[in-house]
C-alpha positions in Angstrom: 184.7 161.8 121.5 184.0 165.4 120.5 183.8 168.8 122.2 180.4 170.3 121.2 179.1 173.8 121.7 175.3 173.2 121.8 173.3 176.4 122.3 170.3 178.5 121.2 170.7 181.9 119.6 168.7 184.7 118.2 168.7 185.5 114.5 171.2 188.3 115.2 173.6 186.0 117.1 172.9 186.6 120.8 172.7 184.0 123.5 171.0 186.4 126.1 169.9 190.0 126.2 172.0 192.7 127.8 170.5 191.7 131.2 171.4 188.0 130.7 167.7 187.2 130.3 166.6 184.1 128.3 162.9 185.0 128.3 163.1 185.3 124.5 164.2 181.6 124.4 162.0 180.1 127.0 158.8 181.2 125.2 159.6 179.5 121.9 157.7 176.4 120.8 159.6 173.3 119.9 159.0 169.6 119.4 160.3 167.3 122.1 161.7 164.8 119.5 162.5 167.2 116.7 166.0 168.0 115.2 168.4 169.4 117.8 166.3 167.8 120.6 167.9 168.4 124.0 166.9 165.0 125.5 168.6 163.1 122.7 171.6 165.4 122.8 172.1 165.1 126.6 172.1 161.3 126.4 175.4 161.5 124.6 177.1 163.9 127.0 179.6 162.6 129.6 180.8 165.9 131.0 180.1 169.6 130.6 181.8 172.9 131.1 180.3 176.4 131.5 181.4 179.9 132.4 180.5 181.7 135.6 177.7 183.8 134.0 175.9 180.7 132.8 176.4 179.0 136.3 175.0 182.2 138.0 172.0 182.0 135.7 171.4 178.5 136.8 171.8 179.6 140.4 169.2 182.3 140.0 166.7 180.0 138.3 167.4 176.6 140.0 169.4 177.7 143.1 166.9 176.5 145.7 167.7 173.3 147.6 164.3 172.0 146.7 165.4 172.0 143.0 168.0 169.4 142.0 171.2 170.2 140.1 170.1 169.6 136.5 173.1 167.5 135.4 174.1 164.0 136.4 177.6 164.2 134.8 180.7 166.1 136.0 180.5 169.8 135.4 183.3 172.4 135.3 182.6 176.0 136.0 185.4 178.2 134.7 185.7 181.2 137.0 188.2 183.3 139.0 185.6 184.0 141.7 184.3 182.1 144.7 180.8 180.8 143.8 178.4 178.9 146.0 177.4 175.3 145.5 173.8 174.9 146.8 173.7 171.3 145.7 176.0 169.3 148.0 175.8 166.1 145.9 176.5 167.8 142.6 179.7 167.0 140.8 180.7 170.6 140.1 184.3 171.5 139.8 185.3 175.2 139.9 188.5 176.0 138.0 190.5 178.9 136.7 192.9 176.7 134.9 193.4 177.6 131.2 191.3 175.5 128.9 194.2 173.7 127.2 195.5 172.6 130.6 192.2 171.2 131.9 190.9 169.8 128.6 192.3 166.3 129.0 190.8 166.0 132.5 187.4 167.0 131.1 187.6 164.4 128.3 188.7 161.7 130.7 185.6 162.5 132.9 183.4 162.3 129.8 184.6 158.8 129.1 183.3 157.5 125.8 180.7 160.3 125.5 181.0 164.0 124.4 182.1 167.1 126.3 179.4 169.8 126.1 180.4 173.5 126.2 177.2 174.9 127.7 178.3 178.5 127.4 178.9 181.3 127.1 180.2 182.3 123.8 183.6 183.5 125.0 184.2 180.1 126.7 183.4 178.3 123.5 185.8 180.8 121.8 188.6 179.8 124.2 188.1 176.2 123.2 188.2 177.3 119.5 191.3 179.4 120.1 193.1 176.3 121.4 191.9 174.2 118.5 189.8 172.1 120.9 186.2 172.8 119.6 185.0 170.2 117.2 181.3 171.1 116.6 178.8 173.9 117.0 175.1 173.0 117.2 172.7 175.9 117.2 168.9 176.4 117.4 168.2 179.8 116.0 165.0 181.5 117.3 162.9 183.9 115.3 163.9 186.8 117.6 166.2 189.8 117.1 167.6 191.4 120.2 169.9 194.0 118.8 172.4 193.6 121.7 173.4 191.1 124.3 175.8 188.2 124.9 177.3 187.1 121.5 177.0 183.6 120.3 180.7 183.2 119.6 182.9 186.3 119.5 185.6 184.7 117.2 186.3 184.5 113.5 186.0 180.9 112.4 185.4 178.9 109.3 182.7 176.3 109.7 181.4 173.4 107.6 177.6 173.0 107.6 176.8 169.3 108.3 173.1 169.3 109.0 170.0 171.5 109.1 166.5 171.1 110.3 163.4 172.7 111.8 162.2 172.2 115.3 159.0 174.2 116.2 160.0 177.9 115.9 163.8 177.0 115.6 166.1 176.5 112.7 168.7 173.9 113.8 172.1 173.6 112.4 175.1 171.4 113.1 178.6 172.6 112.0 182.1 171.2 112.1 184.7 173.7 113.2 187.3 174.0 110.4 189.5 176.5 112.2 190.4 180.2 112.2 188.9 182.2 109.4 191.1 181.6 106.3 191.5 185.4 105.7 193.0 185.8 109.2 195.5 183.0 108.5 196.6 184.5 105.2 196.9 188.1 106.5 
């Protein structure tokens, strides 16, 4: 079982623009069964975790009672704020517990499947800081934003495991080696 940060990014390393818009992402063509395919990925996920900003984006875009919560598995939302839950049957768990302390509970909920760090970048960084992030899987779009929410605001060494092309995206799968070697030596 692994902890995987699976996300899309711009060529200059942003998840969203400065207004938290994903319009740049949603207009990109991709193949339903190509490398980095979401449907294949989500089949292997047993639990997920996201930050408050990501959850609020979902609320803005799917927060109507006529729209179902998009995930069947347990989901943690890491936040220090009170956030609404418009989906009464959704297994959403709000927590402000530090990642190292709630990690085992998340893995237990995932069972034999993977734990998906949905976003944002700082949350993935908190997993990396604690040595709990195993993989990063990205789909890089042919877009440059110049500013916005960074992909992963940490200094890490990664090992490239796989690459591919899916529509407009370059997909890549990395193993997280750990903190940047130069930071460890300095």
